[in-house]
C-alpha positions in Angstrom: 22.4 -17.9 -3.2 19.1 -17.1 -1.6 17.3 -13.8 -2.1 17.8 -13.0 1.6 21.6 -13.5 1.2 21.7 -11.3 -2.0 19.8 -8.5 -0.3 21.9 -8.9 2.8 25.0 -8.4 0.7 23.5 -5.2 -0.8 22.5 -3.8 2.7 25.9 -4.6 4.2 27.7 -3.0 1.3 25.6 0.2 1.8 26.4 0.3 5.5 30.1 -0.2 5.1 30.2 2.4 2.3 28.4 4.9 4.5 30.9 4.3 7.4 33.9 4.8 5.1 32.3 7.9 3.5 31.8 9.5 6.9 35.4 8.9 7.9 36.6 10.4 4.6 34.4 13.4 4.8 35.6 14.0 8.3 38.9 15.2 6.7 37.3 17.3 4.0 37.7 21.0 4.6 34.7 22.7 2.9 32.1 25.2 3.9 29.2 23.8 5.9 26.8 24.3 3.1 29.0 22.8 0.4 30.1 19.9 2.6 26.6 19.0 3.5 25.4 19.0 -0.1 28.3 17.0 -1.4 28.1 14.5 1.4 24.3 14.1 0.8 24.8 13.5 -2.9 27.5 10.9 -2.4 25.8 9.1 0.5 22.2 9.2 -0.7 22.4 9.0 -4.4 25.6 6.9 -4.6 25.6 4.5 -1.7 21.9 4.3 -0.9 20.5 4.6 -4.4 22.8 3.8 -7.4 24.8 1.2 -5.7 21.9 -0.9 -4.4 20.2 -0.6 -7.8 23.3 -1.8 -9.7 24.0 -4.6 -7.2 20.5 -5.9 -7.3 20.5 -5.8 -11.1 23.9 -7.6 -11.2 23.4 -10.3 -8.6 19.7 -11.0 -9.1 19.1 -10.7 -12.8 16.5 -13.5 -12.8 14.7 -12.4 -9.6 12.0 -9.7 -9.3 12.8 -6.3 -10.7 14.4 -3.6 -8.6 11.0 -1.9 -7.8 9.5 -5.2 -6.6 12.7 -6.1 -4.7 12.6 -2.9 -2.6 8.8 -2.4 -2.5 8.8 0.7 -4.6 5.4 -0.1 -6.2 2.4 1.7 -4.9 -0.3 1.1 -7.4 -2.2 -1.1 -5.0 -2.5 1.6 -2.4 -5.7 3.7 -1.9 -5.1 7.4 -2.6 -6.3 8.3 0.9 -3.1 6.6 2.2 -1.1 9.5 1.0 -3.2 12.0 2.9 -2.8 9.9 6.0 1.0 9.8 5.4 1.1 13.6 5.3 -0.8 13.8 8.6 1.5 11.3 10.2 4.4 13.3 8.9 3.1 16.4 10.7 2.4 14.5 13.9 5.7 12.7 13.7 7.5 16.0 13.6 5.7 17.0 16.9 6.7 13.7 18.5 10.2 14.0 17.1 10.7 17.5 18.7 10.0 16.1 22.1 12.0 12.8 21.6 15.0 14.7 20.3 15.0 17.1 23.2 14.7 14.4 25.8 17.4 12.4 24.0 19.8 15.3 23.8 19.2 16.0 27.6 19.9 12.4 28.4 23.2 12.2 26.5 24.3 15.6 27.8 23.8 14.2 31.3 26.3 11.4 30.5 29.0 14.1 29.7 28.5 14.2 26.0 29.3 17.4 24.3 28.0 18.0 20.8 30.0 19.7 18.1 28.8 23.2 17.5 28.6 24.4 13.9 27.2 27.4 12.0 24.8 25.1 10.2 23.2 26.0 6.9 23.5 29.7 6.0 20.5 30.7 3.9 22.0 33.5 1.7 19.2 33.1 -0.8 16.2 31.1 -2.0 18.6 28.9 -4.0 20.1 27.6 -0.8 16.7 26.6 0.5 16.0 24.7 -2.7 19.3 22.9 -2.5 18.7 22.1 1.1 15.2 20.7 0.3 16.6 18.5 -2.4 19.7 17.2 -0.6 18.4 17.3 3.0 14.7 16.3 2.6 14.0 14.7 -0.8 17.2 12.6 -1.2 17.1 11.0 2.3 13.4 10.4 2.0 13.9 8.4 -1.2 17.2 6.7 -0.9 17.3 6.0 2.9 13.9 4.4 2.5 15.1 2.3 -0.4 18.0 0.9 1.7 16.8 0.8 5.3 13.2 -0.2 4.5 13.1 -1.7 1.0 16.3 -3.7 0.8 16.3 -4.7 4.5 12.6 -5.7 4.4 13.3 -7.9 1.4 16.1 -9.7 3.2 13.8 -10.3 6.3 10.7 -11.1 4.3 12.2 -14.1 2.5 13.0 -15.7 5.9 9.4 -15.4 7.1 10.3 -13.0 9.9 7.1 -11.9 11.8 5.8 -8.5 11.0 6.5 -7.1 14.5 10.1 -8.3 14.4 10.6 -6.8 11.0 9.3 -3.4 12.2 11.7 -3.4 15.2 14.7 -4.6 13.2 14.2 -2.0 10.4 13.7 0.8 13.0 16.8 -0.3 14.9 19.0 -0.5 11.8 17.6 2.9 10.7 18.7 4.4 14.0 22.1 2.8 13.9 22.6 3.5 10.3 22.9 7.3 11.0 25.9 6.5 13.2 25.3 9.5 15.4 24.4 9.1 19.0 22.2 12.2 19.1 20.1 10.8 16.2 19.9 7.2 17.5 16.7 7.4 19.6 14.8 10.0 17.5 15.4 8.0 14.3 14.5 4.8 16.0 11.2 6.2 17.1 10.3 7.7 13.7 11.7 4.5 12.2 9.1 2.4 14.1 6.3 4.4 12.5 7.7 4.3 8.9 8.7 0.6 9.2 5.2 -0.3 10.3 3.8 1.5 7.2 6.3 -0.3 4.9 5.3 -3.7 6.3 1.5 -3.2 6.3 1.3 -1.3 3.0 3.8 -3.5 1.3 5.3 -0.3 -0.1 7.9 2.2 1.0 6.2 5.1 -0.8 4.0 6.2 2.1 7.0 6.1 4.4 8.9 8.3 2.0 6.2 11.0 2.5 6.5 10.8 6.3 10.3 10.9 6.0 10.2 13.9 3.7 7.7 15.8 5.9 9.9 15.4 9.0 13.0 16.6 7.2 11.3 19.4 5.2 9.6 21.0 8.3 12.9 21.3 10.1 14.6 22.8 7.0 11.7 25.2 6.3 11.5 26.6 9.8 15.3 27.0 10.0 15.1 29.0 6.8 12.0 31.0 8.0 13.8 31.9 11.2 16.9 33.1 9.4 15.1 35.3 6.9 12.6 36.5 9.4 9.3 35.1 8.1 6.3 35.6 10.3 5.6 31.8 10.4 8.9 31.4 12.3 7.4 33.4 15.2 4.3 31.1 15.3 6.6 28.1 15.3 8.7 29.4 18.2 5.6 30.1 20.2 4.5 26.5 19.6 7.9 25.1 20.6 8.1 27.3 23.7 4.6 26.2 24.7 5.6 22.5 24.3 8.6 23.0 26.6 6.8 25.2 29.1 6.5 22.2 31.4 7.1 18.5 31.5 3.3 18.0 31.7 2.7 19.9 28.5 5.7 18.2 26.7 4.6 14.7 27.6 1.0 15.6 27.0 1.8 16.8 23.4 3.9 13.7 22.7 1.2 11.4 24.0 -1.5 13.1 22.0 0.7 12.9 18.8 1.4 9.2 19.5 -2.3 8.4 19.9 -3.2 10.2 16.7 -0.4 8.4 14.8 -1.6 5.0 16.0 -5.2 5.8 15.0 -4.0 6.9 11.5 -1.8 3.8 11.1 -4.7 1.6 12.0 -6.9 3.4 9.4 -4.2 3.0 6.8 -4.2 -0.7 7.5 -8.0 -0.9 7.4 -8.4 1.1 4.2 -5.8 -0.9 2.2 -7.3 -4.2 3.5 -10.6 -3.1 2.1 -9.0 -2.2 -1.2 -7.5 -5.6 -1.4 -10.9 -7.1 -0.6 -12.5 -5.3 -3.5 -9.7 -6.1 -5.9 -10.0 -9.8 -5.1 -13.8 -9.9 -5.2 -14.0 -11.4 -1.7 -16.8 -10.9 0.8 -17.0 -7.8 3.0 -14.3 -7.1 5.6 -15.6 -8.4 8.9 -15.2 -4.9 10.4 -17.8 -3.8 7.8 -20.3 -6.3 9.1 -22.6 -5.4 12.0 -21.4 -7.1 15.2 -18.2 -8.2 13.5 -16.0 -5.3 14.4 -12.6 -6.3 15.7 -9.1 -4.9 15.8 -7.9 -3.9 12.3 -4.6 -5.7 12.9 -6.5 -8.9 12.9 -7.4 -8.4 9.3 -3.8 -9.2 8.5 -3.3 -11.9 11.1 -6.4 -13.8 10.3 -7.9 -13.7 13.8 -11.6 -13.3 14.7 -13.0 -10.8 17.1 -12.9 -13.3 20.0 -9.2 -13.8 19.8 -9.2 -17.3 18.3 -8.1 -18.5 14.9 -10.7 -17.6 12.3 -12.8 -20.3 10.8 -15.7 -20.3 8.3 -16.4 -16.8 7.1 -13.4 -15.3 8.8 -11.2 -18.1 7.5 -12.4 -17.5 4.0 -11.6 -13.8 4.3 -8.2 -14.4 5.8 -7.2 -17.0 3.3 -8.7 -15.5 0.1 -8.7 -11.8 0.6 -6.0 -10.7 3.1 -3.5 -8.2 1.8 -0.1 -9.5 0.7 1.3 -8.7 4.2 -1.0 -11.4 5.7 0.5 -14.1 3.6 4.0 -13.1 4.5 3.2 -13.0 8.2 1.9 -16.6 8.0 5.2 -17.9 6.7 7.2 -20.0 9.1 10.5 -18.5 10.1 13.3 -20.1 8.0 16.6 -18.8 9.2 19.2 -18.1 6.5 22.3 -18.2 8.6 24.5 -16.6 5.9 22.0 -13.7 5.4 21.6 -13.2 9.2 25.4 -13.1 9.5 25.7 -10.4 6.9 23.0 -8.3 8.7 24.7 -8.9 12.0 28.0 -7.7 10.7 26.3 -4.6 9.3 24.6 -3.9 12.7 27.8 -4.3 14.6 29.6 -1.9 12.2 26.9 0.7 12.5 26.7 0.3 16.2 30.5 0.7 16.5 30.2 3.9 14.6 27.4 5.1 16.8 29.3 4.2 20.0 32.4 6.0 18.7 30.5 9.3 18.4 29.4 8.9 22.0 32.9 8.2 23.3 34.3 11.0 21.2 31.7 13.4 22.4 32.4 12.5 26.0 36.2 12.8 25.7 36.4 16.0 23.8 
């Protein structure tokens, strides 16, 4: 069995387990709070954490360890990467507010009716703590391990181009939630996190972005219920964002531009760190007159758009970050692994479509 096939098995098992768990929990009659906490523990810790860990240990005992297999190591990253990740998390939340609203409006126009629930009732600070653990921390860790770590490993071994990996991981991330209202927002934020995972060769920065997005939603929900002053400021900001389409799209565009600039800087900084670690000559973007797109650091292209040679060729071959080497692999299709991932995508898509049909019919 190839490594792609093994990781494909792990990913498919996680998706199927998630689907079955959602069906089972649909018949569980518990309070909203208790149901959400129990569901999160079973889904996140069980099917997206413990199960992938045990499966990888069992079917790949001679391969790289679990942390290497799912890109959990982050010792090669520059510390500033984490500050950029926090900033991207804040900007991603702003972008997500707009995308979620537009997505909801679109599906509502098709006749979809969402299920109304009381949501989390914050009767005390302990409820907030449990919500942060089960609704922010667990998804940030375990969903990233499965949707980014395991899936990236399955795609990496086949030499899938970086752009394709980012798109596929974001798509599976959206479908994996199996909720039509979450499909588009999770796909959009998934593009950002997937790019970070591919370029950083680590899922840790993406975990920070994921956590920030979930935590901000949880915190302001709590603040509004208990009457904290910051909830007023948040409502003022949201009302301003939705005061007109011009303001809404302007805020989304500004957040997108800032995110792109930060992503480019993350790529640049970690390329420089790799350069220093390998003792190679300076990054071309550090050389007067040699500035070019930071993405070219990984792709091995010179500023004029042609294949690098001489100085640039030396840099690309000797000093490029690990992502560069993977992007230069030729695509080698593992039919069995692709079949497993396709089955998983179909199952997740079926669950997502079901929520749409159910929402329209009810």
